[in-house]
C-alpha positions in Angstrom: -13.5 -111.1 -34.4 -15.7 -109.0 -36.5 -14.6 -105.5 -35.6 -15.8 -102.8 -37.9 -14.9 -99.4 -36.4 -12.1 -97.6 -34.7 -14.4 -97.2 -31.7 -14.7 -101.0 -31.2 -10.9 -101.3 -31.2 -9.9 -98.2 -29.1 -7.1 -99.4 -26.9 -3.8 -99.2 -28.7 -0.7 -100.2 -26.6 2.8 -99.3 -27.7 5.3 -101.8 -26.1 8.9 -101.0 -25.9 11.3 -103.6 -24.6 15.0 -103.1 -23.7 16.7 -104.3 -26.9 18.0 -107.6 -25.5 16.4 -111.0 -25.9 15.7 -111.4 -22.2 13.8 -108.4 -22.4 12.1 -108.7 -25.7 10.7 -112.1 -25.1 8.6 -111.3 -21.9 7.4 -107.9 -23.4 6.3 -109.8 -26.6 4.3 -112.3 -24.4 2.6 -109.3 -22.6 1.9 -107.8 -25.9 0.4 -111.0 -27.2 -1.7 -111.4 -24.0 -3.0 -107.7 -24.4 -3.7 -108.4 -28.1 -5.9 -111.4 -27.1 -7.8 -109.0 -24.8 -8.7 -106.8 -27.7 -5.6 -104.3 -27.7 -4.2 -102.9 -30.9 -0.4 -103.4 -30.5 2.6 -101.7 -31.8 5.7 -103.6 -30.8 8.9 -101.3 -31.1 12.2 -103.0 -31.6 15.4 -101.4 -32.6 16.2 -101.5 -36.2 18.9 -104.1 -35.7 16.4 -106.5 -33.7 13.6 -105.7 -36.2 15.9 -106.8 -39.2 16.7 -110.0 -37.2 12.9 -110.6 -36.6 12.1 -110.2 -40.3 14.9 -112.6 -41.2 13.8 -115.2 -38.8 10.1 -115.2 -39.9 8.7 -117.1 -42.9 6.4 -114.3 -44.1 9.0 -111.4 -43.4 6.8 -109.7 -40.9 6.1 -111.8 -37.9 3.2 -114.3 -37.3 0.5 -113.1 -39.9 -2.2 -114.7 -37.5 -1.6 -111.6 -35.3 -2.4 -109.0 -38.0 -4.0 -106.8 -38.6 -3.9 -105.4 -35.0 -0.5 -106.3 -34.2 2.2 -104.3 -35.8 6.1 -104.0 -35.5 8.0 -100.9 -35.7 11.6 -99.9 -35.4 13.8 -97.2 -33.9 17.5 -96.8 -34.2 19.5 -98.0 -31.1 22.2 -95.4 -31.9 24.8 -97.9 -33.2 25.7 -98.2 -36.9 23.7 -100.9 -38.6 25.7 -103.9 -40.0 24.7 -106.3 -42.8 25.8 -109.2 -40.6 22.8 -110.0 -38.4 24.7 -112.5 -36.5 27.4 -110.1 -35.4 27.2 -109.3 -31.8 26.1 -105.8 -30.8 28.0 -103.7 -28.1 25.6 -104.1 -25.2 27.3 -101.4 -23.1 27.0 -98.9 -26.0 23.3 -99.8 -26.3 22.8 -99.3 -22.5 24.6 -96.0 -22.8 22.3 -94.8 -25.5 19.3 -95.9 -23.4 20.5 -94.2 -20.2 21.5 -91.0 -22.1 17.9 -90.8 -23.6 19.2 -91.2 -27.2 16.3 -93.4 -28.1 13.8 -90.8 -26.9 13.8 -88.6 -29.9 13.1 -91.5 -32.4 10.4 -92.8 -30.2 8.7 -89.5 -30.1 8.8 -89.3 -33.8 7.4 -92.8 -34.3 4.6 -92.1 -31.6 3.7 -88.9 -33.5 3.7 -90.7 -36.9 1.5 -93.4 -35.7 -1.1 -91.1 -34.2 -1.0 -88.8 -37.3 -1.5 -91.9 -39.5 -4.3 -93.0 -37.1 -6.1 -89.5 -37.4 -5.9 -89.4 -41.1 -6.7 -93.1 -42.1 -9.9 -94.7 -42.7 -8.4 -98.0 -41.4 -9.3 -99.3 -37.9 -5.9 -98.1 -36.4 -6.6 -96.2 -33.4 -4.0 -93.7 -31.9 -1.8 -95.0 -29.2 -3.6 -94.8 -25.9 -1.0 -96.3 -23.6 2.7 -97.0 -23.5 4.2 -100.1 -21.8 8.1 -100.0 -21.5 10.9 -102.0 -20.0 11.6 -100.4 -16.6 15.2 -99.7 -18.0 13.5 -97.5 -20.7 12.5 -94.9 -18.0 12.6 -92.0 -20.4 9.4 -93.5 -22.0 7.5 -92.1 -19.0 8.4 -88.6 -20.0 7.3 -89.5 -23.6 4.0 -90.8 -22.4 3.4 -87.7 -20.2 4.2 -85.4 -23.2 1.7 -87.2 -25.4 -1.0 -87.4 -22.5 -0.8 -91.3 -22.5 -1.2 -93.7 -19.7 2.2 -95.5 -19.1 3.3 -98.6 -17.2 6.8 -100.2 -16.8 7.5 -103.9 -17.0 10.2 -105.4 -14.9 11.5 -108.5 -16.8 13.9 -110.0 -14.4 13.3 -113.6 -13.2 11.3 -114.2 -10.0 14.7 -115.3 -8.5 16.3 -112.1 -9.3 13.4 -109.9 -8.2 13.5 -111.7 -4.9 17.2 -111.0 -4.6 16.5 -107.3 -5.3 14.0 -107.1 -2.5 16.7 -108.5 -0.1 19.6 -106.2 -1.0 18.9 -103.7 1.8 18.8 -106.5 4.3 21.9 -108.1 3.0 23.7 -104.7 3.2 22.4 -103.9 6.8 23.5 -107.2 7.9 27.0 -106.9 6.4 26.8 -109.7 3.8 27.1 -106.9 1.0 29.4 -105.8 -0.3 31.7 -109.0 -0.1 34.8 -108.7 2.3 38.3 -109.6 1.1 
């Protein structure tokens, strides 16, 4: 690509999926598309999912062809870490931590650290300029506003689910929902 300065690589998107496979994969696809359009990417996983990613890759850090402008970072999901990466996580507890904004402080700390590093580094890593989060990670909008960033939410449900959501009001108004006895 032949980029030689921060100015040439000024867009830096931080992508934050809900920490479940059906949300991580679409966000990762979007991050890869943005990367191909010239964005620097920081993809934020939970520590547990990050450890699973590292375990599943040959080089211990993701697809090396994506570097140097595609980095993975991790924040805690609020649950104790386990050595068994195949052990199931308590999905309801993770949702509770998301809804209760318990992931907000570690996200702020990570964002601050990345921006501080960008300001003091001679590398071509610009500060984060926009935040893209799963729609369920609504607290990320407040974080983006606090840091003066542009923000966008990504809905990762299937087209079929999205269409069903669009018709919920009609189904309720016409007495199809809630189901009767």
